TORKOL-4160 file (C-alpha; in steps of 0.2 Angstrom, whole numbers, padded with zeros to 4 digits, m for minus):
384
<pt num="1" X="m0108" Y="m0275" Z="0080"/>
<pt num="2" X="m0091" Y="m0277" Z="0071"/>
<pt num="3" X="m0079" Y="m0262" Z="0071"/>
<pt num="4" X="m0076" Y="m0252" Z="0055"/>
<pt num="5" X="m0059" Y="m0252" Z="0048"/>
<pt num="6" X="m0049" Y="m0237" Z="0055"/>
<pt num="7" X="m0044" Y="m0231" Z="0038"/>
<pt num="8" X="m0062" Y="m0232" Z="0032"/>
<pt num="9" X="m0067" Y="m0221" Z="0047"/>
<pt num="10" X="m0055" Y="m0208" Z="0043"/>
<pt num="11" X="m0058" Y="m0209" Z="0024"/>
<pt num="12" X="m0040" Y="m0212" Z="0019"/>
<pt num="13" X="m0031" Y="m0226" Z="0010"/>
<pt num="14" X="m0019" Y="m0238" Z="0019"/>
<pt num="15" X="m0004" Y="m0230" Z="0012"/>
<pt num="16" X="m0009" Y="m0213" Z="0019"/>
<pt num="17" X="0006" Y="m0203" Z="0026"/>
<pt num="18" X="0006" Y="m0195" Z="0044"/>
<pt num="19" X="0001" Y="m0178" Z="0037"/>
<pt num="20" X="m0013" Y="m0185" Z="0027"/>
<pt num="21" X="m0019" Y="m0195" Z="0042"/>
<pt num="22" X="m0019" Y="m0179" Z="0053"/>
<pt num="23" X="m0027" Y="m0169" Z="0040"/>
<pt num="24" X="m0041" Y="m0181" Z="0038"/>
<pt num="25" X="m0043" Y="m0183" Z="0056"/>
<pt num="26" X="m0045" Y="m0164" Z="0059"/>
<pt num="27" X="m0058" Y="m0163" Z="0045"/>
<pt num="28" X="m0068" Y="m0177" Z="0052"/>
<pt num="29" X="m0067" Y="m0171" Z="0070"/>
<pt num="30" X="m0073" Y="m0154" Z="0065"/>
<pt num="31" X="m0087" Y="m0162" Z="0055"/>
<pt num="32" X="m0093" Y="m0174" Z="0069"/>
<pt num="33" X="m0090" Y="m0164" Z="0084"/>
<pt num="34" X="m0106" Y="m0166" Z="0096"/>
<pt num="35" X="m0107" Y="m0147" Z="0099"/>
<pt num="36" X="m0109" Y="m0145" Z="0080"/>
<pt num="37" X="m0122" Y="m0159" Z="0078"/>
<pt num="38" X="m0134" Y="m0157" Z="0093"/>
<pt num="39" X="m0148" Y="m0164" Z="0082"/>
<pt num="40" X="m0138" Y="m0180" Z="0078"/>
<pt num="41" X="m0140" Y="m0193" Z="0092"/>
<pt num="42" X="m0125" Y="m0203" Z="0085"/>
<pt num="43" X="m0113" Y="m0188" Z="0084"/>
<pt num="44" X="m0104" Y="m0192" Z="0100"/>
<pt num="45" X="m0102" Y="m0210" Z="0096"/>
<pt num="46" X="m0095" Y="m0206" Z="0078"/>
<pt num="47" X="m0084" Y="m0193" Z="0085"/>
<pt num="48" X="m0076" Y="m0205" Z="0098"/>
<pt num="49" X="m0074" Y="m0218" Z="0084"/>
<pt num="50" X="m0064" Y="m0205" Z="0074"/>
<pt num="51" X="m0053" Y="m0201" Z="0089"/>
<pt num="52" X="m0051" Y="m0220" Z="0092"/>
<pt num="53" X="m0045" Y="m0223" Z="0074"/>
<pt num="54" X="m0033" Y="m0208" Z="0074"/>
<pt num="55" X="m0026" Y="m0213" Z="0091"/>
<pt num="56" X="m0020" Y="m0229" Z="0084"/>
<pt num="57" X="m0015" Y="m0224" Z="0067"/>
<pt num="58" X="m0005" Y="m0209" Z="0072"/>
<pt num="59" X="0007" Y="m0220" Z="0083"/>
<pt num="60" X="0019" Y="m0229" Z="0072"/>
<pt num="61" X="0020" Y="m0245" Z="0083"/>
<pt num="62" X="0001" Y="m0246" Z="0085"/>
<pt num="63" X="m0001" Y="m0243" Z="0066"/>
<pt num="64" X="0011" Y="m0257" Z="0062"/>
<pt num="65" X="0002" Y="m0269" Z="0073"/>
<pt num="66" X="m0015" Y="m0264" Z="0066"/>
<pt num="67" X="m0009" Y="m0265" Z="0048"/>
<pt num="68" X="m0004" Y="m0283" Z="0052"/>
<pt num="69" X="m0017" Y="m0290" Z="0063"/>
<pt num="70" X="m0032" Y="m0277" Z="0062"/>
<pt num="71" X="m0043" Y="m0275" Z="0077"/>
<pt num="72" X="m0037" Y="m0292" Z="0084"/>
<pt num="73" X="m0020" Y="m0283" Z="0088"/>
<pt num="74" X="m0028" Y="m0275" Z="0103"/>
<pt num="75" X="m0040" Y="m0288" Z="0109"/>
<pt num="76" X="m0029" Y="m0303" Z="0115"/>
<pt num="77" X="m0013" Y="m0295" Z="0119"/>
<pt num="78" X="m0006" Y="m0297" Z="0101"/>
<pt num="79" X="0005" Y="m0284" Z="0095"/>
<pt num="80" X="0016" Y="m0283" Z="0110"/>
<pt num="81" X="0017" Y="m0268" Z="0122"/>
<pt num="82" X="0014" Y="m0255" Z="0109"/>
<pt num="83" X="m0005" Y="m0257" Z="0110"/>
<pt num="84" X="m0016" Y="m0248" Z="0122"/>
<pt num="85" X="m0021" Y="m0258" Z="0137"/>
<pt num="86" X="m0039" Y="m0264" Z="0139"/>
<pt num="87" X="m0045" Y="m0261" Z="0121"/>
<pt num="88" X="m0042" Y="m0250" Z="0106"/>
<pt num="89" X="m0048" Y="m0234" Z="0114"/>
<pt num="90" X="m0041" Y="m0231" Z="0131"/>
<pt num="91" X="m0053" Y="m0218" Z="0139"/>
<pt num="92" X="m0050" Y="m0200" Z="0143"/>
<pt num="93" X="m0031" Y="m0200" Z="0144"/>
<pt num="94" X="m0029" Y="m0206" Z="0126"/>
<pt num="95" X="m0044" Y="m0196" Z="0120"/>
<pt num="96" X="m0037" Y="m0180" Z="0127"/>
<pt num="97" X="m0020" Y="m0184" Z="0118"/>
<pt num="98" X="m0029" Y="m0187" Z="0101"/>
<pt num="99" X="m0041" Y="m0173" Z="0103"/>
<pt num="100" X="m0027" Y="m0160" Z="0107"/>
<pt num="101" X="m0022" Y="m0159" Z="0089"/>
<pt num="102" X="m0039" Y="m0153" Z="0083"/>
<pt num="103" X="m0043" Y="m0143" Z="0099"/>
<pt num="104" X="m0035" Y="m0127" Z="0093"/>
<pt num="105" X="m0044" Y="m0128" Z="0076"/>
<pt num="106" X="m0061" Y="m0130" Z="0085"/>
<pt num="107" X="m0059" Y="m0118" Z="0099"/>
<pt num="108" X="m0043" Y="m0107" Z="0095"/>
<pt num="109" X="m0053" Y="m0091" Z="0092"/>
<pt num="110" X="m0062" Y="m0093" Z="0109"/>
<pt num="111" X="m0047" Y="m0098" Z="0119"/>
<pt num="112" X="m0035" Y="m0085" Z="0113"/>
<pt num="113" X="m0026" Y="m0094" Z="0099"/>
<pt num="114" X="m0020" Y="m0110" Z="0108"/>
<pt num="115" X="m0002" Y="m0115" Z="0111"/>
<pt num="116" X="0005" Y="m0108" Z="0095"/>
<pt num="117" X="m0002" Y="m0091" Z="0100"/>
<pt num="118" X="0006" Y="m0093" Z="0117"/>
<pt num="119" X="0023" Y="m0096" Z="0109"/>
<pt num="120" X="0021" Y="m0080" Z="0099"/>
<pt num="121" X="0016" Y="m0070" Z="0114"/>
<pt num="122" X="0033" Y="m0072" Z="0123"/>
<pt num="123" X="0037" Y="m0055" Z="0116"/>
<pt num="124" X="0024" Y="m0042" Z="0118"/>
<pt num="125" X="0021" Y="m0026" Z="0108"/>
<pt num="126" X="0024" Y="m0009" Z="0117"/>
<pt num="127" X="0010" Y="0003" Z="0120"/>
<pt num="128" X="0005" Y="0017" Z="0109"/>
<pt num="129" X="0009" Y="0034" Z="0116"/>
<pt num="130" X="m0001" Y="0051" Z="0114"/>
<pt num="131" X="0008" Y="0068" Z="0114"/>
<pt num="132" X="m0002" Y="0084" Z="0113"/>
<pt num="133" X="0007" Y="0098" Z="0103"/>
<pt num="134" X="0001" Y="0116" Z="0103"/>
<pt num="135" X="0006" Y="0127" Z="0088"/>
<pt num="136" X="0001" Y="0145" Z="0083"/>
<pt num="137" X="m0009" Y="0149" Z="0067"/>
<pt num="138" X="0006" Y="0155" Z="0058"/>
<pt num="139" X="0015" Y="0138" Z="0060"/>
<pt num="140" X="m0001" Y="0129" Z="0054"/>
<pt num="141" X="m0001" Y="0140" Z="0039"/>
<pt num="142" X="0018" Y="0137" Z="0034"/>
<pt num="143" X="0021" Y="0120" Z="0042"/>
<pt num="144" X="0035" Y="0119" Z="0054"/>
<pt num="145" X="0047" Y="0106" Z="0061"/>
<pt num="146" X="0046" Y="0104" Z="0080"/>
<pt num="147" X="0058" Y="0095" Z="0092"/>
<pt num="148" X="0048" Y="0087" Z="0106"/>
<pt num="149" X="0053" Y="0077" Z="0122"/>
<pt num="150" X="0044" Y="0061" Z="0124"/>
<pt num="151" X="0045" Y="0051" Z="0140"/>
<pt num="152" X="0044" Y="0033" Z="0135"/>
<pt num="153" X="0050" Y="0015" Z="0138"/>
<pt num="154" X="0065" Y="0011" Z="0128"/>
<pt num="155" X="0075" Y="m0006" Z="0126"/>
<pt num="156" X="0087" Y="m0009" Z="0140"/>
<pt num="157" X="0105" Y="m0007" Z="0134"/>
<pt num="158" X="0112" Y="m0018" Z="0148"/>
<pt num="159" X="0103" Y="m0033" Z="0143"/>
<pt num="160" X="0099" Y="m0028" Z="0125"/>
<pt num="161" X="0080" Y="m0030" Z="0128"/>
<pt num="162" X="0080" Y="m0048" Z="0133"/>
<pt num="163" X="0077" Y="m0045" Z="0152"/>
<pt num="164" X="0091" Y="m0057" Z="0157"/>
<pt num="165" X="0108" Y="m0052" Z="0165"/>
<pt num="166" X="0121" Y="m0049" Z="0152"/>
<pt num="167" X="0109" Y="m0051" Z="0138"/>
<pt num="168" X="0107" Y="m0070" Z="0140"/>
<pt num="169" X="0092" Y="m0078" Z="0131"/>
<pt num="170" X="0077" Y="m0082" Z="0142"/>
<pt num="171" X="0074" Y="m0101" Z="0145"/>
<pt num="172" X="0059" Y="m0111" Z="0140"/>
<pt num="173" X="0046" Y="m0112" Z="0154"/>
<pt num="174" X="0046" Y="m0129" Z="0162"/>
<pt num="175" X="0028" Y="m0129" Z="0167"/>
<pt num="176" X="0020" Y="m0126" Z="0149"/>
<pt num="177" X="0036" Y="m0131" Z="0139"/>
<pt num="178" X="0035" Y="m0114" Z="0130"/>
<pt num="179" X="0017" Y="m0115" Z="0125"/>
<pt num="180" X="0012" Y="m0101" Z="0137"/>
<pt num="181" X="m0004" Y="m0111" Z="0141"/>
<pt num="182" X="m0008" Y="m0127" Z="0151"/>
<pt num="183" X="m0022" Y="m0139" Z="0149"/>
<pt num="184" X="m0033" Y="m0148" Z="0161"/>
<pt num="185" X="m0045" Y="m0162" Z="0158"/>
<pt num="186" X="m0063" Y="m0159" Z="0164"/>
<pt num="187" X="m0074" Y="m0173" Z="0159"/>
<pt num="188" X="m0077" Y="m0173" Z="0141"/>
<pt num="189" X="m0068" Y="m0157" Z="0137"/>
<pt num="190" X="m0050" Y="m0151" Z="0138"/>
<pt num="191" X="m0049" Y="m0133" Z="0146"/>
<pt num="192" X="m0034" Y="m0122" Z="0142"/>
<pt num="193" X="m0028" Y="m0108" Z="0154"/>
<pt num="194" X="m0013" Y="m0096" Z="0154"/>
<pt num="195" X="0002" Y="m0104" Z="0162"/>
<pt num="196" X="0003" Y="m0098" Z="0180"/>
<pt num="197" X="0022" Y="m0099" Z="0180"/>
<pt num="198" X="0027" Y="m0088" Z="0165"/>
<pt num="199" X="0010" Y="m0079" Z="0164"/>
<pt num="200" X="0008" Y="m0084" Z="0146"/>
<pt num="201" X="0025" Y="m0079" Z="0140"/>
<pt num="202" X="0032" Y="m0096" Z="0137"/>
<pt num="203" X="0049" Y="m0091" Z="0143"/>
<pt num="204" X="0057" Y="m0087" Z="0159"/>
<pt num="205" X="0072" Y="m0076" Z="0164"/>
<pt num="206" X="0083" Y="m0085" Z="0177"/>
<pt num="207" X="0094" Y="m0071" Z="0181"/>
<pt num="208" X="0084" Y="m0054" Z="0179"/>
<pt num="209" X="0094" Y="m0039" Z="0173"/>
<pt num="210" X="0098" Y="m0028" Z="0187"/>
<pt num="211" X="0095" Y="m0012" Z="0177"/>
<pt num="212" X="0077" Y="m0016" Z="0171"/>
<pt num="213" X="0073" Y="m0030" Z="0183"/>
<pt num="214" X="0069" Y="m0042" Z="0169"/>
<pt num="215" X="0057" Y="m0031" Z="0160"/>
<pt num="216" X="0069" Y="m0028" Z="0145"/>
<pt num="217" X="0065" Y="m0010" Z="0145"/>
<pt num="218" X="0068" Y="0006" Z="0155"/>
<pt num="219" X="0060" Y="0023" Z="0156"/>
<pt num="220" X="0069" Y="0037" Z="0147"/>
<pt num="221" X="0065" Y="0054" Z="0139"/>
<pt num="222" X="0069" Y="0055" Z="0120"/>
<pt num="223" X="0070" Y="0070" Z="0109"/>
<pt num="224" X="0061" Y="0068" Z="0092"/>
<pt num="225" X="0060" Y="0079" Z="0077"/>
<pt num="226" X="0042" Y="0081" Z="0070"/>
<pt num="227" X="0037" Y="0088" Z="0054"/>
<pt num="228" X="0021" Y="0097" Z="0055"/>
<pt num="229" X="0013" Y="0099" Z="0037"/>
<pt num="230" X="0005" Y="0115" Z="0032"/>
<pt num="231" X="m0014" Y="0116" Z="0034"/>
<pt num="232" X="m0015" Y="0106" Z="0050"/>
<pt num="233" X="m0029" Y="0111" Z="0062"/>
<pt num="234" X="m0035" Y="0107" Z="0079"/>
<pt num="235" X="m0038" Y="0088" Z="0080"/>
<pt num="236" X="m0026" Y="0083" Z="0066"/>
<pt num="237" X="m0017" Y="0067" Z="0071"/>
<pt num="238" X="0000" Y="0063" Z="0066"/>
<pt num="239" X="0007" Y="0045" Z="0068"/>
<pt num="240" X="0025" Y="0041" Z="0070"/>
<pt num="241" X="0027" Y="0022" Z="0068"/>
<pt num="242" X="0039" Y="0013" Z="0080"/>
<pt num="243" X="0041" Y="0029" Z="0091"/>
<pt num="244" X="0030" Y="0023" Z="0105"/>
<pt num="245" X="0035" Y="0012" Z="0120"/>
<pt num="246" X="0047" Y="m0002" Z="0118"/>
<pt num="247" X="0040" Y="m0020" Z="0117"/>
<pt num="248" X="0042" Y="m0032" Z="0132"/>
<pt num="249" X="0057" Y="m0043" Z="0130"/>
<pt num="250" X="0061" Y="m0038" Z="0113"/>
<pt num="251" X="0044" Y="m0036" Z="0106"/>
<pt num="252" X="0039" Y="m0023" Z="0093"/>
<pt num="253" X="0039" Y="m0005" Z="0098"/>
<pt num="254" X="0022" Y="0004" Z="0098"/>
<pt num="255" X="0018" Y="0020" Z="0089"/>
<pt num="256" X="0017" Y="0038" Z="0094"/>
<pt num="257" X="0002" Y="0048" Z="0090"/>
<pt num="258" X="0004" Y="0067" Z="0090"/>
<pt num="259" X="m0013" Y="0077" Z="0092"/>
<pt num="260" X="m0012" Y="0095" Z="0086"/>
<pt num="261" X="m0020" Y="0110" Z="0094"/>
<pt num="262" X="m0019" Y="0127" Z="0085"/>
<pt num="263" X="m0020" Y="0141" Z="0097"/>
<pt num="264" X="m0032" Y="0156" Z="0095"/>
<pt num="265" X="m0025" Y="0170" Z="0085"/>
<pt num="266" X="m0026" Y="0189" Z="0090"/>
<pt num="267" X="m0033" Y="0194" Z="0073"/>
<pt num="268" X="m0038" Y="0180" Z="0062"/>
<pt num="269" X="m0052" Y="0168" Z="0065"/>
<pt num="270" X="m0052" Y="0151" Z="0056"/>
<pt num="271" X="m0066" Y="0141" Z="0048"/>
<pt num="272" X="m0058" Y="0126" Z="0039"/>
<pt num="273" X="m0047" Y="0134" Z="0025"/>
<pt num="274" X="m0055" Y="0151" Z="0026"/>
<pt num="275" X="m0049" Y="0165" Z="0038"/>
<pt num="276" X="m0060" Y="0180" Z="0044"/>
<pt num="277" X="m0058" Y="0196" Z="0054"/>
<pt num="278" X="m0067" Y="0212" Z="0057"/>
<pt num="279" X="m0059" Y="0229" Z="0052"/>
<pt num="280" X="m0065" Y="0245" Z="0060"/>
<pt num="281" X="m0068" Y="0259" Z="0047"/>
<pt num="282" X="m0070" Y="0278" Z="0051"/>
<pt num="283" X="m0088" Y="0284" Z="0048"/>
<pt num="284" X="m0081" Y="0297" Z="0035"/>
<pt num="285" X="m0072" Y="0283" Z="0026"/>
<pt num="286" X="m0088" Y="0272" Z="0026"/>
<pt num="287" X="m0098" Y="0287" Z="0019"/>
<pt num="288" X="m0086" Y="0294" Z="0007"/>
<pt num="289" X="m0077" Y="0278" Z="0001"/>
<pt num="290" X="m0058" Y="0275" Z="0003"/>
<pt num="291" X="m0046" Y="0262" Z="0007"/>
<pt num="292" X="m0040" Y="0252" Z="0022"/>
<pt num="293" X="m0024" Y="0242" Z="0024"/>
<pt num="294" X="m0026" Y="0225" Z="0031"/>
<pt num="295" X="m0014" Y="0211" Z="0036"/>
<pt num="296" X="m0013" Y="0193" Z="0028"/>
<pt num="297" X="m0008" Y="0177" Z="0037"/>
<pt num="298" X="0008" Y="0176" Z="0027"/>
<pt num="299" X="0014" Y="0192" Z="0035"/>
<pt num="300" X="0010" Y="0203" Z="0020"/>
<pt num="301" X="m0002" Y="0218" Z="0018"/>
<pt num="302" X="m0016" Y="0221" Z="0006"/>
<pt num="303" X="m0026" Y="0237" Z="0002"/>
<pt num="304" X="m0044" Y="0235" Z="0002"/>
<pt num="305" X="m0056" Y="0247" Z="m0007"/>
<pt num="306" X="m0071" Y="0253" Z="0004"/>
<pt num="307" X="m0086" Y="0258" Z="m0007"/>
<pt num="308" X="m0095" Y="0274" Z="m0003"/>
<pt num="309" X="m0110" Y="0271" Z="0008"/>
<pt num="310" X="m0103" Y="0255" Z="0016"/>
<pt num="311" X="m0113" Y="0249" Z="0031"/>
<pt num="312" X="m0107" Y="0238" Z="0046"/>
<pt num="313" X="m0107" Y="0220" Z="0041"/>
<pt num="314" X="m0102" Y="0222" Z="0023"/>
<pt num="315" X="m0090" Y="0208" Z="0018"/>
<pt num="316" X="m0076" Y="0208" Z="0006"/>
<pt num="317" X="m0066" Y="0193" Z="0000"/>
<pt num="318" X="m0047" Y="0192" Z="m0004"/>
<pt num="319" X="m0046" Y="0175" Z="m0014"/>
<pt num="320" X="m0032" Y="0164" Z="m0010"/>
<pt num="321" X="m0027" Y="0173" Z="0006"/>
<pt num="322" X="m0033" Y="0160" Z="0018"/>
<pt num="323" X="m0026" Y="0143" Z="0024"/>
<pt num="324" X="m0018" Y="0130" Z="0013"/>
<pt num="325" X="m0028" Y="0113" Z="0012"/>
<pt num="326" X="m0019" Y="0099" Z="0021"/>
<pt num="327" X="m0011" Y="0087" Z="0009"/>
<pt num="328" X="m0014" Y="0099" Z="m0006"/>
<pt num="329" X="m0031" Y="0104" Z="m0013"/>
<pt num="330" X="m0029" Y="0123" Z="m0015"/>
<pt num="331" X="m0030" Y="0138" Z="m0003"/>
<pt num="332" X="m0044" Y="0146" Z="0006"/>
<pt num="333" X="m0050" Y="0164" Z="0006"/>
<pt num="334" X="m0048" Y="0179" Z="0018"/>
<pt num="335" X="m0065" Y="0187" Z="0022"/>
<pt num="336" X="m0065" Y="0204" Z="0029"/>
<pt num="337" X="m0080" Y="0212" Z="0038"/>
<pt num="338" X="m0082" Y="0231" Z="0040"/>
<pt num="339" X="m0087" Y="0238" Z="0056"/>
<pt num="340" X="m0092" Y="0257" Z="0054"/>
<pt num="341" X="m0085" Y="0266" Z="0069"/>
<pt num="342" X="m0094" Y="0280" Z="0078"/>
<pt num="343" X="m0081" Y="0294" Z="0083"/>
<pt num="344" X="m0080" Y="0297" Z="0102"/>
<pt num="345" X="m0073" Y="0312" Z="0113"/>
<pt num="346" X="m0079" Y="0325" Z="0100"/>
<pt num="347" X="m0072" Y="0343" Z="0101"/>
<pt num="348" X="m0084" Y="0358" Z="0101"/>
<pt num="349" X="m0080" Y="0361" Z="0082"/>
<pt num="350" X="m0083" Y="0342" Z="0078"/>
<pt num="351" X="m0100" Y="0343" Z="0087"/>
<pt num="352" X="m0105" Y="0359" Z="0077"/>
<pt num="353" X="m0100" Y="0351" Z="0061"/>
<pt num="354" X="m0110" Y="0335" Z="0065"/>
<pt num="355" X="m0126" Y="0345" Z="0070"/>
<pt num="356" X="m0125" Y="0354" Z="0053"/>
<pt num="357" X="m0122" Y="0338" Z="0044"/>
<pt num="358" X="m0137" Y="0330" Z="0053"/>
<pt num="359" X="m0148" Y="0344" Z="0047"/>
<pt num="360" X="m0142" Y="0342" Z="0029"/>
<pt num="361" X="m0143" Y="0323" Z="0029"/>
<pt num="362" X="m0161" Y="0319" Z="0032"/>
<pt num="363" X="m0163" Y="0310" Z="0016"/>
<pt num="364" X="m0146" Y="0302" Z="0016"/>
<pt num="365" X="m0151" Y="0288" Z="0028"/>
<pt num="366" X="m0162" Y="0275" Z="0018"/>
<pt num="367" X="m0161" Y="0261" Z="0031"/>
<pt num="368" X="m0166" Y="0272" Z="0045"/>
<pt num="369" X="m0180" Y="0280" Z="0034"/>
<pt num="370" X="m0187" Y="0263" Z="0029"/>
<pt num="371" X="m0186" Y="0256" Z="0047"/>
<pt num="372" X="m0195" Y="0270" Z="0055"/>
<pt num="373" X="m0208" Y="0270" Z="0041"/>
<pt num="374" X="m0212" Y="0252" Z="0046"/>
<pt num="375" X="m0213" Y="0257" Z="0065"/>
<pt num="376" X="m0226" Y="0271" Z="0061"/>
<pt num="377" X="m0236" Y="0259" Z="0051"/>
<pt num="378" X="m0235" Y="0247" Z="0066"/>
<pt num="379" X="m0241" Y="0260" Z="0079"/>
<pt num="380" X="m0255" Y="0265" Z="0067"/>
<pt num="381" X="m0261" Y="0248" Z="0066"/>
<pt num="382" X="m0261" Y="0245" Z="0084"/>
<pt num="383" X="m0272" Y="0261" Z="0086"/>
<pt num="384" X="m0285" Y="0255" Z="0074"/>
């Protein structure tokens, strides 16, 4: 069976440029790869035909010979030493060379991005850091600026972050030629692995910096000023871009994440933007009515009217006296719950007055009267 024209195999014209040949080859190789055409018994043969065509046309000398003599250039020694020995497609060696151009496109995502990604990985991004910051409720209400000390890796001043003595630039790894990966032929496939010499960096430091031992960074504590916005609560996370660990050998710096914890307050309890506390009220004030003075989170004072006959659990609301919403959105309320306090350590005169009051107030306890009426009804029902 006569061989097809190489230009026809790739689907290009004879005047196609090197870039056009490469683009056409990649498209054909992707289309015909046996792994993507398991239901086509001719896929492997067609795939090899595409690689054979590109192996010849990508080489200027082979292409010139082919353009002049066609397939005959490689059959009888014609075309000089430029042609492959033993036929137009020289087996695994030349196949691997031709296949390498499309290898990254076909398997790059599975192999970590291929050689180009290896070159980019020479400089590694620094790690992100976490800092736990405790503040009190008043600081969360107003917002505050805090200075924190963060231990982290920073670029080495002695080598300017390069890792080499005197700030010299790293040299290209001789094993992988700067690609960060090496390839090995295993039967039909080419397998790519991280370069063992440079550990995927693509570069090597001949004379490591004595200060950082070639890492390009050193441990150091930094003082940072952090603005805590009003309205933060426990669990709020603040990101400081570029304030994490320095990158390896000049790589970008990581970020610093500050996690806020708001300490419990002696008076106020928080529920989102609302504040709450209980205030004890003397029994006489709860019965007769009056006023109590209560604190607010901004340090102020408010007088709250206690209605006559107030019971424990009665709540009153001071609007706008709670916490500000983070990033705007208004302010919460302050909820006050009354706790009617029973007097203790009574004097003889107080006891006398209370007994007299008790005799005169049999009809002044509606909740007690209602409750014990239900109790008597319950007992009568049990008897019957």
